[in-house]
C-alpha positions in Angstrom: -88.8 55.1 -126.5 -90.4 54.2 -123.3 -87.8 51.6 -121.3 -88.7 48.7 -122.5 -88.3 48.9 -126.4 -84.7 51.2 -125.5 -83.7 47.7 -122.9 -84.8 44.9 -125.9 -82.9 47.7 -128.5 -79.8 47.2 -125.4 -80.3 43.6 -125.6 -79.1 43.1 -128.9 -75.9 45.2 -129.2 -74.5 43.1 -126.4 -75.7 44.8 -122.9 -77.4 43.1 -120.1 -78.9 44.1 -116.8 -77.0 44.7 -113.6 -78.5 45.5 -110.5 -81.5 47.3 -109.1 -80.8 50.8 -108.2 -82.8 53.2 -105.4 -86.0 54.0 -106.6 -87.3 52.7 -110.2 -84.0 52.5 -111.7 -81.8 50.1 -112.4 -77.8 50.1 -113.8 -77.3 48.3 -117.3 -73.3 47.3 -119.1 -72.4 47.2 -121.8 -69.9 43.9 -122.2 -68.1 44.6 -124.3 -66.7 47.9 -123.0 -67.8 46.6 -118.9 -69.1 51.0 -119.1 -72.8 51.1 -117.0 -75.2 53.4 -116.8 -78.5 54.4 -115.0 -81.5 53.7 -116.8 -84.8 54.7 -115.3 -87.7 52.4 -115.5 -90.6 54.5 -116.5 -92.7 51.8 -118.4 -94.8 52.8 -120.7 -93.7 56.3 -120.2 -91.6 58.3 -122.8 -88.3 58.4 -121.8 -87.4 62.7 -122.6 -84.8 62.8 -125.5 -81.2 63.9 -123.1 -82.1 61.2 -121.0 -80.8 58.2 -123.5 -78.8 60.4 -125.7 -77.3 60.0 -121.6 -77.6 57.2 -121.8 -75.9 55.8 -124.8 -73.4 57.7 -123.8 -72.4 55.7 -121.8 -72.7 52.7 -122.7 -70.1 53.5 -125.9 -73.5 52.8 -128.5 -73.8 55.7 -131.4 -78.1 56.6 -132.3 -77.3 54.8 -135.3 -76.3 52.5 -134.0 -79.4 51.7 -131.7 -81.3 53.1 -134.5 -80.6 49.7 -136.9 -81.5 47.3 -134.4 
């Protein structure tokens, strides 16, 4: 899953872009839990499975919920 696919799904789950971070990273926030995470914007390059897991854990979203959207 690349950056664009992940952020599209996160938006459908109620998350939104908060601000730019250092380099090619962005801070995203889950509006329902107010949890924050950093997401690397690597364009069309696929994100590593461990990176996606960490993002979901930080935001309090399960993989099943992400797969449903």
